[in-house]
C-alpha positions in Angstrom: 21.5 -9.1 9.8 19.0 -9.6 7.1 15.4 -8.3 6.8 12.5 -8.8 4.3 10.3 -5.8 3.9 6.8 -6.5 2.8 3.8 -4.1 2.6 0.3 -3.9 0.9 -0.4 -7.7 0.9 -4.1 -6.9 1.0 -5.1 -10.5 1.5 -8.5 -11.3 0.5 -8.8 -8.7 -2.3 -10.4 -9.6 -5.9 -9.2 -8.0 -9.3 -12.5 -6.8 -10.9 -15.0 -9.9 -10.3 -11.9 -12.4 -10.3 -10.9 -13.7 -7.3 -7.4 -13.9 -6.2 -7.0 -16.4 -3.2 -4.9 -18.9 -5.6 -2.8 -15.9 -6.8 -2.3 -15.0 -3.0 -1.5 -18.2 -2.2 1.0 -18.5 -4.8 2.6 -15.3 -3.7 2.9 -16.1 -0.1 4.8 -19.3 -0.9 7.1 -17.4 -3.1 8.0 -15.1 -0.3 8.5 -17.8 2.0 11.1 -19.4 -1.1 12.8 -16.0 -0.8 13.0 -16.0 2.7 14.6 -19.3 2.6 17.2 -18.4 -0.1 18.2 -15.1 1.3 18.3 -16.5 5.0 16.4 -13.6 6.2 16.5 -13.1 10.0 13.4 -10.9 10.1 10.3 -10.0 8.1 8.9 -6.4 8.4 5.2 -6.2 7.2 4.3 -2.4 6.9 0.4 -2.4 7.1 -2.6 -3.4 4.8 -2.3 -6.9 5.5 -5.9 -7.5 4.8 -7.9 -5.8 2.0 -10.9 -5.2 4.4 -11.5 -4.4 7.9 -13.7 -7.7 8.0 -11.4 -9.9 6.4 -12.6 -13.3 4.7 -12.1 -16.6 6.1 -9.8 -17.4 3.2 -7.7 -14.2 3.9 -7.5 -15.1 8.0 -6.4 -18.5 6.9 -3.7 -17.3 4.5 -2.3 -15.1 6.9 -2.4 -17.8 9.8 -0.5 -20.1 7.3 2.4 -17.5 6.3 2.9 -16.5 9.9 2.9 -19.8 11.2 5.3 -21.0 8.4 8.0 -18.1 9.4 7.6 -19.1 12.7 8.5 -22.5 12.1 11.7 -20.9 10.2 12.5 -19.1 13.5 12.5 -15.7 11.4 11.1 -12.9 13.5 8.3 -11.0 12.3 7.2 -7.4 13.0 3.4 -6.5 11.7 1.7 -3.1 11.8 -1.8 -2.2 10.7 -2.7 -0.2 7.8 -5.5 1.9 6.9 -7.5 -1.2 5.4 -7.0 -3.1 8.5 -9.0 -3.9 11.5 -7.1 -3.1 14.7 -9.1 -5.6 16.7 -8.6 -8.4 14.2 -5.2 -7.9 13.2 -4.5 -7.7 17.0 -6.3 -10.9 18.0 -3.9 -13.4 19.7 -0.9 -11.1 19.5 0.2 -12.0 23.1 0.4 -15.5 22.3 2.4 -14.8 18.9 4.9 -12.9 20.7 6.2 -16.4 22.1 6.6 -17.6 18.3 8.7 -14.0 17.7 5.6 -12.4 15.7 5.1 -8.8 17.2 2.0 -6.8 16.2 1.3 -3.7 16.6 -2.2 -2.1 15.6 -2.9 1.1 17.8 -0.6 4.1 18.6 -1.3 4.3 22.6 1.2 7.2 23.4 4.5 5.4 22.9 5.7 3.3 19.8 5.9 -0.1 20.2 9.6 -1.4 20.4 11.4 -4.7 20.3 15.2 -5.5 20.3 16.3 -8.0 17.7 19.6 -9.8 18.7 21.4 -12.1 16.2 24.4 -13.2 17.1 26.6 -10.2 18.6 24.2 -8.0 16.4 21.3 -6.0 17.6 18.7 -3.8 16.2 16.0 -1.6 17.5 12.8 -1.9 15.9 9.9 0.3 16.2 6.5 -0.2 15.1 4.1 2.7 13.8 0.7 1.7 12.9 -1.5 3.7 10.6 -2.0 6.8 12.8 -4.2 10.0 12.5 -3.4 13.2 13.8 -6.4 13.2 16.1 -5.3 10.0 17.7 -1.8 11.6 18.5 -3.4 14.6 19.8 -5.2 12.6 22.3 -2.0 11.3 23.8 0.4 14.0 23.1 -1.7 16.9 24.2 1.2 19.3 25.0 2.0 19.1 21.4 1.4 21.4 18.8 -0.5 19.0 16.1 -2.3 20.1 13.0 -1.2 17.8 10.0 -0.1 14.6 10.0 3.3 15.4 9.4 2.9 17.2 12.9 1.7 13.9 14.6 4.2 11.7 13.2 7.0 14.1 14.1 5.8 14.6 17.8 5.2 10.6 18.2 9.1 10.2 17.1 10.2 13.3 19.2 8.3 11.7 22.1 10.5 8.4 22.0 14.3 8.4 23.5 15.8 7.0 20.8 19.3 6.0 20.6 21.1 7.2 17.4 24.0 5.3 18.1 22.1 2.1 17.8 20.7 0.5 14.6 17.3 1.6 14.6 14.5 0.6 12.0 10.9 2.1 11.8 8.0 0.4 10.3 5.3 2.8 9.6 2.2 3.0 7.2 1.6 6.5 6.2 1.9 8.9 2.9 5.4 10.1 3.0 6.7 12.4 0.4 10.3 13.3 -0.7 12.4 16.4 -1.3 10.3 18.4 -3.5 7.8 15.5 -5.2 5.3 13.2 -4.1 5.9 9.4 -4.6 4.6 7.6 -7.8 1.2 6.4 -7.0 -0.1 3.0 -8.0 -3.1 1.1 -7.3 -5.9 2.4 -4.6 -3.7 3.5 -1.7 -4.0 7.4 -2.3 -6.1 9.2 0.5 -7.7 11.5 -1.5 -6.6 14.7 0.2 -3.1 14.7 -1.4 -4.5 16.6 -4.4 -5.9 19.5 -2.5 -3.4 20.2 0.4 -0.5 18.8 2.6 -2.7 17.6 5.3 -1.9 14.0 5.0 1.7 14.2 3.5 4.5 13.5 5.7 8.0 14.6 5.0 10.7 11.9 4.9 13.1 14.1 7.3 11.2 13.1 9.9 12.5 9.7 10.0 16.3 10.9 10.1 17.0 9.1 13.3 16.2 5.8 11.8 18.7 3.7 9.5 15.9 2.1 7.7 12.6 2.9 7.3 9.8 0.1 6.1 7.0 1.9 4.6 3.6 0.6 3.4 0.6 2.5 1.7 2.0 3.0 -1.7 1.7 0.4 -4.1 4.6 1.3 -6.5 8.0 0.2 -4.9 10.2 3.1 -4.5 12.5 5.1 -2.1 11.4 8.4 -0.9 14.0 11.2 -0.2 16.9 8.5 0.4 17.4 5.2 -0.2 16.8 4.0 3.1 13.3 5.4 3.4 11.4 3.1 1.0 7.9 1.5 -0.1 8.1 -2.2 -0.5 5.0 -1.8 -2.9 2.4 -4.6 -3.3 3.7 -7.6 -4.1 0.9 -8.2 -6.5 -0.8 -6.1 -9.0 -4.1 -5.0 -7.4 -5.2 -2.5 -10.1 -5.0 -1.4 -13.7 -2.9 1.4 -12.6 -0.4 -1.0 -11.6 0.1 -2.7 -14.9 3.6 -1.3 -15.8 4.9 -2.0 -12.1 7.6 -4.5 -11.9 6.9 -6.2 -8.5 9.7 -6.8 -6.1 10.6 -7.4 -2.2 13.5 -5.9 -0.9 15.8 -7.5 1.4 17.8 -5.3 3.5 21.6 -6.5 5.0 22.7 -4.4 7.9 26.3 -4.1 8.9 28.0 -1.7 11.3 26.1 1.3 12.1 24.9 3.5 8.8 26.0 0.2 6.6 22.9 -0.8 4.9 22.6 -2.5 1.8 19.3 -3.0 -0.2 18.6 -5.7 -2.7 15.2 -5.8 -4.7 14.1 -9.6 -5.3 11.6 -9.7 -8.2 8.4 -11.5 -7.2 6.9 -13.6 -10.3 3.4 -14.0 -9.9 1.0 -16.8 -10.7 -0.8 -14.7 -13.3 0.5 -11.5 -14.3 -1.7 -8.2 -15.0 -0.9 -7.2 -18.7 -2.0 -4.4 -21.0 -2.6 -5.1 -24.6 -3.5 -2.5 -27.4 -4.5 -3.0 -31.1 -7.0 -4.1 -33.4 -9.6 -6.8 -32.2 -8.8 -9.5 -34.8 -5.0 -8.8 -34.5 -5.1 -9.3 -30.6 -7.0 -12.3 -31.0 -4.9 -13.9 -33.9 -3.4 -17.1 -32.6 0.0 -16.1 -33.5 -0.1 -13.0 -31.3 -1.8 -14.7 -28.3 0.7 -15.2 -25.4 0.0 -16.2 -21.4 -3.7 -16.6 -21.8 -4.3 -17.0 -18.4 -2.8 -13.8 -17.4 -5.2 -11.2 -16.3 -5.9 -8.7 -19.4 -6.6 -5.3 -20.0 -7.3 -4.8 -23.5 -7.6 -1.4 -25.1 -9.4 -1.8 -28.9 -8.2 0.7 -31.8 -11.0 -0.4 -34.2 -13.2 2.5 -35.0 -16.9 0.4 -34.7 -17.7 -1.2 -31.6 -17.4 -4.9 -31.3 -20.7 -6.7 -30.4 -20.1 -9.0 -27.1 -16.2 -8.2 -27.2 -15.8 -9.3 -23.7 -17.5 -12.6 -24.2 -15.4 -13.5 -27.3 -12.0 -12.1 -25.9 -12.8 -14.4 -22.9 -12.9 -17.5 -25.1 -8.9 -16.6 -25.8 -8.1 -14.7 -22.8 -10.5 -16.2 -19.8 -9.1 -13.7 -17.1 -9.7 -10.2 -19.0 -10.3 -7.8 -16.6 -11.7 -4.8 -18.9 -12.0 -3.6 -22.4 -11.9 0.0 -23.5 -11.5 1.9 -26.8 -8.9 4.4 -28.1 -10.1 5.7 -31.7 -11.4 8.7 -33.1 -14.6 8.8 -31.2 -13.0 8.3 -27.6 -10.7 11.3 -28.7 -13.6 13.4 -29.1 -15.2 12.6 -25.7 -11.4 13.4 -24.1 -12.2 17.0 -25.1 -15.3 17.4 -23.2 -15.4 20.0 -20.6 -15.5 18.0 -17.2 -15.9 20.9 -15.4 -19.8 21.0 -15.9 -19.7 18.1 -13.5 -19.5 20.1 -10.7 -22.2 22.4 -11.7 -25.0 23.0 -9.1 -23.5 20.6 -6.5 -21.9 21.9 -3.3 -18.3 21.2 -2.0 -19.8 18.9 0.5 -21.6 16.9 -1.8 -18.7 16.7 -4.4 -16.4 15.4 -1.4 -18.8 13.1 0.1 -19.3 11.2 -3.5 -15.4 11.2 -4.0 -14.5 9.7 -0.5 -17.4 7.3 -1.1 -16.1 6.1 -4.4 -12.5 6.0 -2.7 -13.4 4.0 0.4 -16.8 2.8 0.0 -17.9 4.6 3.2 -19.4 7.9 3.9 -17.0 10.4 5.2 -17.0 11.9 8.9 -17.7 15.0 10.4 -14.1 15.5 11.3 -12.7 14.6 8.1 -14.9 16.8 6.3 -14.1 19.7 8.4 -10.3 18.8 7.9 -10.7 19.0 4.0 -13.0 22.5 4.2 -9.8 23.8 6.2 -7.5 22.7 3.4 -9.9 24.0 0.8 -10.1 27.4 2.6 -6.0 27.6 2.6 -5.9 26.7 -0.7 -8.4 29.6 -2.0 -11.1 27.0 -3.1 -14.6 28.6 -2.9 -17.4 26.3 -1.8 -21.0 26.3 -0.6 -21.9 24.9 2.8 -23.6 21.8 2.4 
């Protein structure tokens, strides 16, 4: 059997002030071409289908067309929600979708949603674990000792009767770490608490019962711990931190139990995101200009500030996202002691501001309590807000 693993499509997203609808339409068409050329039997979509809890009309239209196109090809599709998705909106019409082999799980309700895929004489048990918080698992598995996200996910899996003699595949959307290091981050997928504690990190070894684990949440494509536990990464570059990523789609071929082959198929975008660096005049010299319609992040090395640099740059590169400087002045600024930013501010104020910048919403009392608990364990002093 052949599976295509997708994640973090973030339909409806923009890049700075630039709308990405055309780029995402192009990307979805490319994914359909890969599905055709690779003759995949199923598509695994590991969350963050939409970029916002209330998706735009364009975003819902794109997803509808994509899922319909997969159904027309008789490709089975398995979808979970991520932390950006609305459970209700992504789950709307799921019962009807199942008649077209589109299976959606958006809420953990005490048991993993499971489907068995049969292709000829081959079978695979596919388990769907949508983005879940420890508090939700505690609600359903009250006898389990659950303090961290790792505890929660282990409890979820331990609560299932998984036949390890069969081919088992899991789709999940969490922050999973390897043997001794965190995954390489890219984009806006980090949850914030990873830098101060282990509260949201999940060890890859909790997935040992699964032959392949299709992960979403991290935008940089990579394996975690073992090659069969993998983040597909986002199919497009959604932030400047992803500028050096090479985007791809994993196509997984299964054979007998334990035989897993993974091939990374490159995904070429309609417009790439590139970082160019140099002096203003050199970057805009006609002999140095390539692919002017790409999204551009430019770093100028000129000592003087260029008046209306963005306006001039966009005459050559109309999709310039950001311009900054790297010169003797910026190097001096880099030496400034940023610790003074925290002076006369409580722990609650600092964390609330950080959370608002990350998620564009206020932190809940439960999440603040978790942050305080982690800070105490780490020995961080703070004032009660």
